[in-house]
C-alpha positions in Angstrom: -31.3 -27.5 30.7 -32.9 -26.1 27.5 -35.3 -24.0 29.5 -32.5 -22.5 31.6 -30.4 -21.9 28.5 -33.4 -20.2 26.8 -33.9 -17.9 29.8 -30.3 -17.0 30.4 -28.5 -17.3 27.1 -31.2 -16.9 24.4 -28.6 -15.7 21.9 -27.0 -19.2 22.0 -30.4 -20.8 21.2 -30.9 -18.7 18.1 -27.3 -18.3 16.9 -28.2 -20.3 13.7 -30.5 -17.4 12.7 -27.4 -15.2 12.6 -25.8 -17.4 9.9 -28.3 -17.4 7.0 -25.5 -17.8 4.4 -23.7 -20.6 6.1 -25.2 -23.4 4.0 -24.5 -21.6 0.7 -21.0 -20.7 1.8 -20.3 -24.3 2.7 -21.0 -25.3 -0.9 -18.3 -23.0 -2.3 -15.1 -24.8 -2.9 -11.9 -23.2 -1.6 -10.2 -24.0 -4.9 -12.9 -22.1 -6.8 -12.5 -19.1 -4.5 -8.7 -19.1 -4.9 -9.0 -19.4 -8.7 -11.4 -16.4 -8.8 -9.1 -14.3 -6.6 -6.1 -15.2 -8.8 -8.0 -14.3 -11.9 -9.0 -10.9 -10.5 -5.4 -10.4 -9.4 -4.1 -11.2 -12.8 -6.5 -8.8 -14.4 -5.4 -6.0 -12.1 -1.8 -6.8 -12.8 -2.4 -6.5 -16.5 -4.1 -3.1 -16.1 -1.1 -1.9 -13.9 1.3 -3.1 -16.6 -0.6 -1.2 -19.3 -0.6 2.0 -17.1 3.2 1.7 -16.7 3.7 1.2 -20.4 1.7 4.3 -21.1 3.6 6.3 -18.4 6.9 5.3 -20.1 5.8 6.4 -23.6 7.6 9.5 -24.8 4.5 11.1 -26.3 2.7 12.9 -23.6 0.0 15.4 -24.2 -0.8 18.4 -22.0 -4.0 18.1 -20.1 -4.1 14.3 -20.6 -5.4 12.8 -17.4 -6.0 9.3 -18.7 -3.2 7.6 -16.7 -4.0 9.4 -13.5 -7.7 8.6 -13.9 -7.1 5.0 -14.7 -4.9 4.6 -11.5 -7.8 6.0 -9.4 -10.3 3.8 -11.2 -8.1 0.7 -10.7 -7.8 1.5 -7.0 -11.6 1.9 -6.7 -12.2 -1.4 -8.5 -9.7 -3.2 -6.3 -11.4 -1.8 -3.1 -14.8 -2.7 -4.3 -13.7 -6.3 -5.1 -12.2 -6.6 -1.7 -15.3 -5.3 0.0 -17.6 -7.6 -2.0 -15.4 -10.6 -1.3 -15.0 -10.1 2.4 -18.0 -8.1 3.6 -20.9 -8.5 1.2 -23.6 -10.8 2.5 
């Protein structure tokens, strides 16, 4: 049976080679992952809150792109974190 499987379905014989990070991933606790995601989310929420406070301030200078740039940076950071969390091997 093993010889037939090796001849016809070789990818099934070597499927463990496609999972090099499985053992390390199994050691990570779901609670730890959730706590990390929550911590990142809270940090992003704080940055959003600070941006909103700055938007509502009455003093606005001409040619001041701080808020606009911070919103772009925040979005980039969020996307990088998502990519690293779900796709980085």
